[in-house]
MARMAR-921335 format. One record per atom (N, C-alpha, C): residue in three letters; x, y negated, z negated. Coordinates in steps of 0.1 Angstrom, whole numbers, padded with zeros to 4 digits, always signed. Example, Ala and Ser with C-alpha at 12.3 -4.5 7.8 and 13.67 -1.06 7.14 Angstrom:
ALA+0132+0057-0078 ALA+0123+0045-0078 ALA+0132+0033-0078 SER+0128+0022-0071 SER+0137+0011-0071 SER+0129+0000-0079 
This chain:
UNK+0008+0012+0000 UNK+0000+0000+0000 UNK+0009-0012+0000 UNK+0005-0023+0008 UNK+0012-0035+0008 UNK+0014-0041-0006 UNK+0026-0046-0009 UNK+0028-0050-0023 UNK+0020-0063-0026 UNK+0017-0071-0016 UNK+0009-0083-0018 UNK-0004-0079-0024 UNK-0010-0069-0018 UNK-0023-0065-0023 UNK-0022-0058-0036 UNK-0012-0051-0039 UNK-0010-0045-0052 UNK-0008-0055-0062 UNK-0001-0066-0059 UNK+0002-0076-0069 UNK-0010-0084-0073 UNK-0020-0083-0065 UNK-0033-0090-0069 UNK-0041-0082-0078 UNK-0037-0069-0080 UNK-0045-0061-0090 UNK-0040-0063-0104 UNK-0048-0059-0113 UNK-0045-0061-0127 UNK-0034-0053-0133 UNK-0030-0042-0126 UNK-0020-0033-0131 UNK-0006-0038-0128 UNK-0005-0049-0120 UNK+0009-0055-0117 UNK+0010-0068-0125 UNK+0020-0068-0134 UNK+0022-0080-0142 UNK+0030-0090-0135 UNK+0029-0103-0139 UNK+0036-0114-0133 UNK+0044-0121-0144 UNK+0056-0126-0141 UNK+0064-0133-0151 UNK+0070-0146-0144 UNK+0071-0157-0151 UNK+0077-0169-0146 UNK+0092-0169-0150 UNK+0100-0173-0140 UNK+0114-0174-0143 UNK+0120-0187-0137 UNK+0132-0190-0141 UNK+0139-0202-0136 UNK+0148-0198-0124 UNK+0148-0205-0114 UNK+0156-0202-0102 UNK+0171-0200-0105 UNK+0175-0207-0115 UNK+0190-0206-0118 UNK+0194-0192-0122 UNK+0184-0184-0126 UNK+0187-0170-0130 UNK+0187-0160-0119 UNK+0185-0165-0106 UNK+0185-0157-0094 UNK+0199-0157-0088 UNK+0205-0145-0087 UNK+0219-0144-0082 UNK+0220-0132-0073 UNK+0224-0135-0060 UNK+0227-0124-0051 UNK+0216-0113-0050 UNK+0204-0118-0048 UNK+0193-0108-0046 UNK+0189-0102-0059 UNK+0193-0107-0071 UNK+0189-0102-0083 UNK+0184-0113-0092 UNK+0176-0110-0102 UNK+0172-0120-0112 UNK+0175-0115-0126 UNK+0182-0124-0134 UNK+0186-0120-0147 UNK+0175-0124-0157 UNK+0172-0116-0167 UNK+0162-0119-0177 UNK+0169-0120-0190 UNK+0168-0132-0196 UNK+0174-0134-0209 UNK+0164-0142-0218 UNK+0168-0144-0231 UNK+0160-0152-0240 UNK+0146-0148-0241 UNK+0137-0157-0241 UNK+0122-0155-0243 UNK+0117-0146-0232 UNK+0122-0148-0220 UNK+0117-0139-0209 UNK+0121-0125-0211 UNK+0133-0122-0215 UNK+0137-0109-0218 UNK+0129-0103-0229 UNK+0126-0110-0240 UNK+0118-0105-0251 UNK+0104-0102-0246 UNK+0098-0111-0238 UNK+0085-0108-0234 UNK+0084-0096-0225 UNK+0093-0095-0215 UNK+0092-0084-0205 UNK+0095-0071-0211 UNK+0106-0071-0219 UNK+0111-0058-0224 UNK+0105-0054-0237 UNK+0105-0063-0247 UNK+0100-0059-0260 UNK+0085-0059-0261 UNK+0078-0070-0255 UNK+0064-0071-0257 UNK+0057-0063-0246 UNK+0060-0064-0234 UNK+0053-0057-0223 UNK+0059-0043-0220 UNK+0070-0039-0227 UNK+0076-0026-0226 UNK+0080-0021-0212 UNK+0084-0031-0204 UNK+0089-0027-0191 UNK+0103-0021-0193 UNK+0106-0011-0184 UNK+0119-0004-0185 UNK+0125-0002-0171 UNK+0136+0004-0171 UNK+0143+0007-0158 UNK+0133+0014-0149 UNK+0132+0009-0136 UNK+0123+0015-0127 UNK+0110+0008-0126 UNK+0106+0000-0136 UNK+0094-0008-0135 UNK+0094-0018-0124 UNK+0083-0019-0118 UNK+0081-0029-0107 UNK+0071-0040-0111 UNK+0074-0052-0109 UNK+0064-0063-0112 UNK+0067-0075-0104 UNK+0059-0085-0105 UNK+0061-0097-0097 UNK+0067-0109-0106 UNK+0076-0116-0100 UNK+0082-0128-0107 UNK+0079-0140-0099 UNK+0075-0151-0105 UNK+0071-0163-0099 UNK+0081-0174-0103 UNK+0083-0184-0094 UNK+0092-0195-0097 UNK+0087-0208-0090 UNK+0093-0219-0094 UNK+0090-0232-0089 UNK+0091-0232-0074 UNK+0082-0239-0067 UNK+0083-0240-0052 UNK+0074-0230-0046 UNK+0066-0222-0053 UNK+0056-0214-0048 UNK+0061-0201-0042 UNK+0072-0196-0048 UNK+0078-0183-0043 UNK+0075-0172-0053 UNK+0071-0160-0048 UNK+0069-0148-0056 UNK+0077-0137-0051 UNK+0082-0129-0060 UNK+0092-0118-0057 UNK+0087-0105-0063 UNK+0086-0095-0055 UNK+0084-0082-0060 UNK+0098-0076-0064 UNK+0099-0072-0077 UNK+0112-0068-0082 UNK+0111-0054-0088 UNK+0123-0048-0090 UNK+0124-0035-0097 UNK+0135-0037-0108 UNK+0131-0033-0120 UNK+0141-0034-0131 UNK+0152-0024-0129 UNK+0164-0028-0129 UNK+0175-0019-0126 UNK+0184-0017-0139 UNK+0186-0027-0147 UNK+0195-0026-0159 UNK+0188-0033-0171 UNK+0189-0026-0182 UNK+0183-0032-0194 UNK+0194-0030-0205 UNK+0198-0042-0210 UNK+0208-0042-0221 UNK+0201-0046-0234 UNK+0209-0050-0244 UNK+0204-0053-0257 UNK+0198-0068-0257 UNK+0204-0076-0248 UNK+0199-0090-0248 UNK+0196-0095-0234 UNK+0199-0088-0224 UNK+0196-0092-0210 UNK+0193-0080-0202 UNK+0187-0083-0190 UNK+0183-0073-0181 UNK+0184-0079-0167 UNK+0185-0069-0157 UNK+0186-0074-0143 UNK+0175-0067-0135 UNK+0169-0075-0126 UNK+0158-0070-0117 UNK+0163-0072-0103 UNK+0161-0062-0094 UNK+0165-0063-0080 UNK+0153-0068-0072 UNK+0155-0078-0064 UNK+0145-0084-0055 UNK+0142-0074-0044 UNK+0130-0070-0042 UNK+0126-0061-0031 UNK+0120-0068-0019 UNK+0111-0077-0022 UNK+0104-0085-0012 UNK+0101-0099-0018 UNK+0099-0109-0008 UNK+0096-0122-0012 UNK+0084-0127-0004 UNK+0076-0135-0010 UNK+0065-0141-0002 UNK+0063-0156-0007 UNK+0056-0164+0000 UNK+0053-0178-0003 UNK+0039-0178-0007 UNK+0036-0184-0019 UNK+0022-0186-0024 UNK+0017-0199-0018 UNK+0006-0199-0012 UNK+0000-0211-0006 UNK-0001-0222-0017 UNK+0002-0235-0014 UNK+0001-0245-0024 UNK-0014-0248-0026 UNK-0016-0255-0037 UNK-0030-0259-0041 UNK-0036-0268-0029 UNK-0048-0265-0025 UNK-0054-0273-0015 UNK-0058-0287-0019 UNK-0058-0296-0010 UNK-0062-0310-0013 UNK-0077-0312-0011 UNK-0084-0321-0018 UNK-0078-0330-0028 UNK-0073-0324-0041 UNK-0062-0329-0047 UNK-0057-0324-0059 UNK-0066-0329-0071 UNK-0069-0320-0080 UNK-0077-0323-0092 UNK-0068-0328-0103 UNK-0071-0340-0109 UNK-0064-0346-0120 UNK-0074-0346-0132 UNK-0071-0339-0142 UNK-0080-0339-0154 UNK-0074-0348-0165 UNK-0081-0359-0168 UNK-0077-0368-0179 UNK-0086-0365-0191 UNK-0080-0361-0202 UNK-0088-0357-0214 UNK-0084-0366-0226 UNK-0094-0372-0232 UNK-0092-0378-0245 UNK-0090-0367-0255 UNK-0078-0368-0262 UNK-0073-0356-0269 UNK-0083-0352-0280 UNK-0089-0339-0278 UNK-0098-0334-0288 UNK-0090-0326-0299 UNK-0096-0318-0307 UNK-0089-0310-0317 UNK-0080-0301-0309 UNK-0068-0299-0315 UNK-0057-0292-0308 UNK-0061-0278-0303 UNK-0069-0271-0311 UNK-0073-0257-0306 UNK-0082-0258-0294 UNK-0090-0268-0293 UNK-0098-0271-0281 UNK-0090-0274-0270 UNK-0079-0283-0272 UNK-0070-0287-0261 UNK-0063-0274-0256 UNK-0059-0265-0264 UNK-0053-0253-0260 UNK-0061-0246-0249 UNK-0074-0245-0252 UNK-0084-0238-0243 UNK-0085-0246-0230 UNK-0086-0259-0231 UNK-0087-0267-0219 UNK-0075-0266-0210 UNK-0063-0266-0216 UNK-0051-0265-0208 UNK-0051-0251-0201 UNK-0053-0240-0208 UNK-0053-0227-0202 UNK-0063-0226-0190 UNK-0075-0230-0192 UNK-0085-0229-0182 UNK-0083-0238-0170 UNK-0076-0250-0173 UNK-0073-0259-0162 UNK-0063-0253-0152 UNK-0053-0246-0158 UNK-0044-0239-0149 UNK-0051-0229-0140 UNK-0060-0221-0146 UNK-0067-0211-0139 UNK-0076-0217-0128 UNK-0082-0229-0131 UNK-0091-0235-0121 UNK-0084-0244-0111 UNK-0070-0244-0111 UNK-0063-0250-0101 UNK-0061-0265-0103 UNK-0061-0270-0115 UNK-0059-0284-0118 UNK-0044-0287-0114 UNK-0042-0298-0107 UNK-0029-0302-0103 UNK-0021-0309-0114 UNK-0028-0317-0122 UNK-0021-0324-0133 UNK-0031-0327-0144 UNK-0027-0326-0156 UNK-0035-0329-0168 UNK-0029-0341-0175 UNK-0037-0350-0178 UNK-0033-0363-0184 UNK-0040-0364-0198 UNK-0033-0361-0209 UNK-0038-0364-0222 UNK-0038-0379-0226 UNK-0048-0384-0231 UNK-0048-0398-0236 UNK-0055-0400-0249 UNK-0052-0411-0255 UNK-0059-0414-0268 UNK-0068-0425-0266 UNK-0079-0425-0273 UNK-0090-0435-0272 UNK-0096-0438-0286 UNK-0107-0446-0286 UNK-0112-0450-0299 UNK-0117-0439-0307 UNK-0122-0428-0301 UNK-0128-0417-0309 UNK-0121-0404-0306 UNK-0109-0404-0301 UNK-0101-0392-0299 UNK-0097-0386-0312 UNK-0093-0373-0312 UNK-0089-0366-0325 UNK-0077-0373-0331 UNK-0067-0376-0323 UNK-0056-0385-0327 UNK-0057-0398-0319 UNK-0054-0409-0326 UNK-0057-0422-0320 UNK-0044-0430-0317 UNK-0033-0423-0318 UNK-0020-0429-0315 UNK-0011-0419-0308 UNK-0003-0423-0299 UNK+0007-0414-0293 UNK+0019-0413-0303 UNK+0017-0403-0312 UNK+0027-0402-0323 UNK+0034-0388-0323 UNK+0042-0386-0333 UNK+0050-0374-0333 UNK+0041-0361-0334 UNK+0029-0362-0340 UNK+0020-0351-0341 UNK+0015-0347-0328 UNK+0012-0356-0319 UNK+0007-0353-0306 UNK+0019-0348-0297 UNK+0030-0355-0297 UNK+0041-0351-0289 UNK+0046-0337-0293 UNK+0045-0334-0306 UNK+0050-0321-0311 UNK+0042-0309-0305 UNK+0030-0312-0300 UNK+0022-0301-0294 UNK+0027-0297-0280 UNK+0035-0306-0274 UNK+0038-0303-0259 UNK+0046-0290-0257 UNK+0056-0286-0265 UNK+0062-0273-0263 UNK+0052-0262-0263 UNK+0042-0262-0272 UNK+0032-0252-0272 UNK+0024-0252-0259 UNK+0020-0264-0255 UNK+0011-0265-0243 UNK+0019-0261-0231 UNK+0032-0264-0230 UNK+0039-0259-0219 UNK+0040-0244-0218 UNK+0041-0238-0229 UNK+0041-0223-0230 UNK+0027-0218-0225 UNK+0017-0224-0229 UNK+0003-0220-0225 UNK+0002-0221-0210 UNK+0007-0232-0204 UNK+0007-0234-0190 UNK+0014-0223-0183 UNK+0026-0219-0188 UNK+0034-0209-0182 UNK+0027-0196-0182 UNK+0021-0192-0194 UNK+0014-0180-0195 UNK+0002-0179-0186 UNK-0006-0190-0185 UNK-0017-0190-0177 UNK-0014-0189-0162 UNK-0002-0195-0158 UNK+0003-0194-0145 UNK+0006-0180-0141 UNK+0013-0173-0150 UNK+0016-0159-0148 UNK+0003-0150-0146 UNK-0006-0153-0155 UNK-0019-0145-0154 UNK-0026-0148-0141 UNK-0027-0160-0137 UNK-0035-0164-0126 UNK-0028-0162-0112 UNK-0015-0162-0113 UNK-0007-0160-0101 UNK-0006-0172-0092 UNK-0008-0184-0097 UNK-0007-0196-0089 UNK+0008-0199-0087 UNK+0011-0207-0076 UNK+0025-0208-0072 UNK+0033-0219-0078 UNK+0026-0227-0087 UNK+0033-0238-0093 UNK+0028-0240-0108 UNK+0036-0247-0116 UNK+0032-0250-0129 UNK+0024-0263-0129 UNK+0012-0263-0135 UNK+0004-0275-0136 UNK+0012-0286-0143 UNK+0011-0297-0138 UNK+0019-0309-0144 UNK+0012-0313-0157 UNK+0019-0314-0168 UNK+0014-0319-0180 UNK+0021-0333-0182 UNK+0013-0343-0180 UNK+0018-0357-0181 UNK+0020-0362-0195 UNK+0028-0372-0197 UNK+0031-0377-0211 UNK+0018-0384-0216 UNK+0015-0382-0229 UNK+0003-0388-0234 UNK+0004-0404-0234 UNK-0008-0410-0232 UNK-0008-0424-0231 UNK-0021-0429-0236 UNK-0024-0442-0235 UNK-0036-0448-0239 UNK-0046-0450-0227 UNK-0058-0450-0230 UNK-0068-0450-0219 UNK-0066-0462-0210 UNK-0064-0474-0215 UNK-0062-0485-0206 UNK-0050-0483-0197 UNK-0039-0478-0202 UNK-0027-0475-0193 UNK-0030-0465-0183 UNK-0037-0454-0187 UNK-0041-0444-0177 UNK-0049-0449-0166 UNK-0059-0458-0169 UNK-0068-0463-0159 UNK-0059-0472-0149 UNK-0050-0479-0154 UNK-0041-0487-0146 UNK-0033-0477-0136 UNK-0029-0466-0141 UNK-0022-0456-0133 UNK-0031-0451-0122 UNK-0043-0447-0126 UNK-0053-0442-0116 UNK-0056-0453-0106 UNK-0057-0465-0110 UNK-0061-0476-0101 UNK-0050-0479-0090 UNK-0038-0475-0093 UNK-0027-0477-0083 UNK-0026-0466-0073 UNK-0033-0455-0074 UNK-0033-0444-0065 UNK-0041-0447-0053 UNK-0036-0444-0041 UNK-0044-0446-0029 UNK-0051-0433-0026 UNK-0063-0434-0019 UNK-0071-0423-0016 UNK-0075-0414-0028 UNK-0077-0421-0039 UNK-0081-0414-0051 UNK-0095-0419-0055 UNK-0103-0409-0060 UNK-0116-0413-0066 UNK-0117-0407-0080 UNK-0126-0414-0088 UNK-0127-0410-0102 UNK-0141-0408-0106 UNK-0143-0399-0116 UNK-0156-0396-0122 UNK-0155-0398-0137 UNK-0165-0403-0143 UNK-0165-0407-0157 UNK-0178-0401-0163 UNK-0179-0388-0167 UNK-0191-0383-0173 UNK-0193-0389-0187 UNK-0205-0392-0190 UNK-0209-0400-0202 UNK-0221-0394-0208 UNK-0221-0392-0222 UNK-0233-0386-0228 UNK-0243-0396-0231 UNK-0240-0409-0230 UNK-0250-0419-0232 UNK-0258-0423-0220 UNK-0263-0435-0220 UNK-0271-0439-0208 UNK-0263-0441-0196 UNK-0267-0435-0185 UNK-0259-0435-0172 UNK-0269-0438-0161 UNK-0265-0446-0151 UNK-0274-0449-0140 UNK-0275-0438-0130 UNK-0266-0429-0130 UNK-0266-0419-0119 UNK-0264-0405-0125 UNK-0270-0395-0119 UNK-0267-0381-0121 UNK-0255-0377-0113 UNK-0247-0367-0118 UNK-0235-0363-0111 UNK-0237-0361-0096 UNK-0248-0354-0093 UNK-0250-0351-0078 UNK-0252-0364-0070 UNK-0258-0374-0075 UNK-0260-0386-0068 UNK-0246-0393-0067 UNK-0238-0392-0077 UNK-0225-0399-0076 UNK-0215-0392-0066 UNK-0217-0379-0064 UNK-0208-0371-0056 UNK-0210-0374-0041 UNK-0223-0377-0037 UNK-0226-0379-0023 UNK-0218-0389-0016 UNK-0216-0401-0021 UNK-0208-0411-0013 UNK-0193-0408-0014 UNK-0189-0401-0025 UNK-0175-0398-0026 UNK-0170-0387-0016 UNK-0179-0378-0013 UNK-0176-0368-0003 UNK-0175-0372+0011 UNK-0180-0384+0014 UNK-0178-0390+0027 UNK-0165-0397+0029 UNK-0157-0399+0019 UNK-0145-0406+0019 UNK-0133-0397+0022 UNK-0122-0402+0027 UNK-0110-0394+0028 UNK-0103-0395+0015 UNK-0102-0383+0008 UNK-0098-0382-0006 UNK-0086-0373-0007 UNK-0076-0377-0014 UNK-0064-0369-0017 UNK-0064-0365-0031 UNK-0070-0373-0040 UNK-0070-0370-0055 UNK-0084-0372-0060 UNK-0088-0363-0069 UNK-0100-0366-0077 UNK-0096-0366-0092 UNK-0099-0377-0098 UNK-0096-0378-0112 UNK-0109-0377-0120 UNK-0109-0368-0131 UNK-0120-0366-0139 UNK-0116-0370-0154 UNK-0124-0380-0159 UNK-0121-0385-0172 UNK-0131-0380-0182 UNK-0126-0371-0191 UNK-0135-0365-0201 UNK-0132-0370-0215 UNK-0142-0374-0223 UNK-0140-0379-0236 UNK-0138-0367-0246 UNK-0134-0371-0258 UNK-0132-0361-0269 UNK-0145-0358-0276 UNK-0144-0352-0287 UNK-0156-0348-0295 UNK-0165-0361-0298 UNK-0158-0372-0300 UNK-0166-0384-0304 UNK-0171-0392-0292 UNK-0168-0388-0280 UNK-0172-0395-0268 UNK-0164-0408-0266 UNK-0171-0418-0259 UNK-0165-0431-0257 UNK-0172-0442-0264 UNK-0165-0452-0268 UNK-0171-0464-0274 UNK-0177-0473-0263 UNK-0187-0482-0267 UNK-0192-0491-0257 UNK-0182-0500-0251 UNK-0172-0503-0258 UNK-0161-0511-0252 UNK-0153-0504-0241 UNK-0151-0491-0244 UNK-0145-0482-0234 UNK-0153-0480-0221 UNK-0166-0479-0223 UNK-0175-0478-0211 UNK-0174-0491-0203 UNK-0173-0502-0209 UNK-0170-0515-0201 UNK-0157-0515-0194 UNK-0147-0509-0201 UNK-0134-0508-0195 UNK-0134-0499-0183 UNK-0141-0488-0183 UNK-0142-0479-0171 UNK-0149-0487-0160 UNK-0159-0494-0163 UNK-0167-0502-0153 UNK-0158-0513-0147 UNK-0149-0518-0155 UNK-0140-0529-0149 UNK-0131-0523-0139 UNK-0129-0510-0139 UNK-0121-0503-0129 UNK-0129-0496-0118 UNK-0142-0500-0118 UNK-0151-0495-0107 UNK-0156-0481-0110 UNK-0155-0476-0122 UNK-0161-0463-0125 UNK-0173-0464-0133 UNK-0184-0460-0127 UNK-0197-0461-0134 UNK-0200-0447-0141 UNK-0206-0448-0153 UNK-0209-0435-0160 UNK-0219-0427-0153 UNK-0216-0413-0153 UNK-0226-0404-0147 UNK-0230-0394-0158 UNK-0242-0389-0156 UNK-0247-0379-0166 UNK-0247-0365-0160 UNK-0245-0356-0169 UNK-0245-0342-0165 UNK-0258-0335-0169 UNK-0268-0343-0174 UNK-0281-0337-0178 UNK-0284-0340-0192 UNK-0295-0335-0197 UNK-0301-0338-0210 UNK-0292-0332-0221 UNK-0286-0321-0219 UNK-0278-0314-0229 UNK-0265-0321-0231 UNK-0260-0323-0243 UNK-0247-0328-0246 UNK-0237-0316-0247 UNK-0227-0317-0238 UNK-0218-0306-0237 UNK-0206-0308-0246 UNK-0200-0297-0251 UNK-0188-0297-0258 UNK-0177-0302-0248 UNK-0166-0307-0253 UNK-0155-0312-0245 UNK-0150-0301-0235 UNK-0147-0289-0240 UNK-0142-0278-0232 UNK-0152-0274-0221 UNK-0165-0274-0225 UNK-0176-0270-0216 UNK-0177-0280-0205 UNK-0176-0293-0208 UNK-0177-0304-0198 UNK-0166-0303-0188 UNK-0154-0300-0193 UNK-0142-0299-0184 UNK-0144-0287-0174 UNK-0148-0275-0180 UNK-0149-0264-0171 UNK-0160-0265-0161 UNK-0172-0271-0166 UNK-0183-0273-0157 UNK-0180-0282-0146 UNK-0174-0294-0149 UNK-0170-0304-0139 UNK-0160-0299-0129 UNK-0150-0292-0134 UNK-0139-0287-0125 UNK-0145-0277-0115 UNK-0154-0268-0120 UNK-0160-0258-0112 UNK-0169-0265-0101 UNK-0176-0275-0105 UNK-0184-0282-0095 UNK-0176-0289-0085 UNK-0165-0295-0089 UNK-0157-0303-0079 UNK-0150-0293-0070 UNK-0146-0281-0075 UNK-0139-0271-0066 UNK-0149-0267-0056 UNK-0162-0265-0060 UNK-0172-0260-0050 UNK-0175-0271-0040 UNK-0178-0283-0045 UNK-0182-0294-0036 UNK-0171-0297-0026 UNK-0159-0296-0029 UNK-0148-0300-0020 UNK-0141-0287-0014 UNK-0148-0276-0015 UNK-0143-0264-0008 UNK-0129-0260-0012 UNK-0126-0261-0025 UNK-0113-0258-0030 UNK-0112-0243-0035 UNK-0122-0236-0034 UNK-0122-0222-0039 UNK-0116-0213-0028 UNK-0103-0214-0026 UNK-0097-0207-0015 UNK-0086-0198-0020 
């Protein structure tokens, strides 16, 4: 059976590695990668699995040597994983409780989000870009890597530096061929479906989705969004949890822009 088809099955594991560990048709496994592959997943000499790296390359490898602290895998075949289709999805999240953020990050990788932008706002779980927030980034980067291995996508989702809402809106405003959506649990002039219709007729390279934390947005922040041309849209009568809103909106956008490829 073709290895590409086999690799898409659940019985073939995938692991992320750094290209610097590739030498003369082999890949060296050390550190955390060695521990995960050998100690946790119990791979041994003769095992075959897929290894992913930056740039959208995937390698079918066979484990040839296993030592106490390192191992070598022989590259058998190489393929290129197609890049994420455009328009790219940018998810901007007002930082919720950290456990909730863990879930959002993992599912964003699986749903093909190009970049995730954490920001602080009036009602976010943390309201300053401080050491507590920055200290979560190593964990979130590991979650991204794990979800990339599981889903088999060809790149790591970008995790942008945390910022304040006003600064993030300035960044969004500078992008060309970008559109934004601002779901709001309060009074909104349009339903999501109404808001999508004119956006779909435009030439779009980026779609930005701004989702509030558990506390939502303050009236002052609603005015701030409007000053950047983003009108609030409603998702219906039910108030959704932060993680539910992210997953629902991302799924809708992928469907409407035919990104489920």
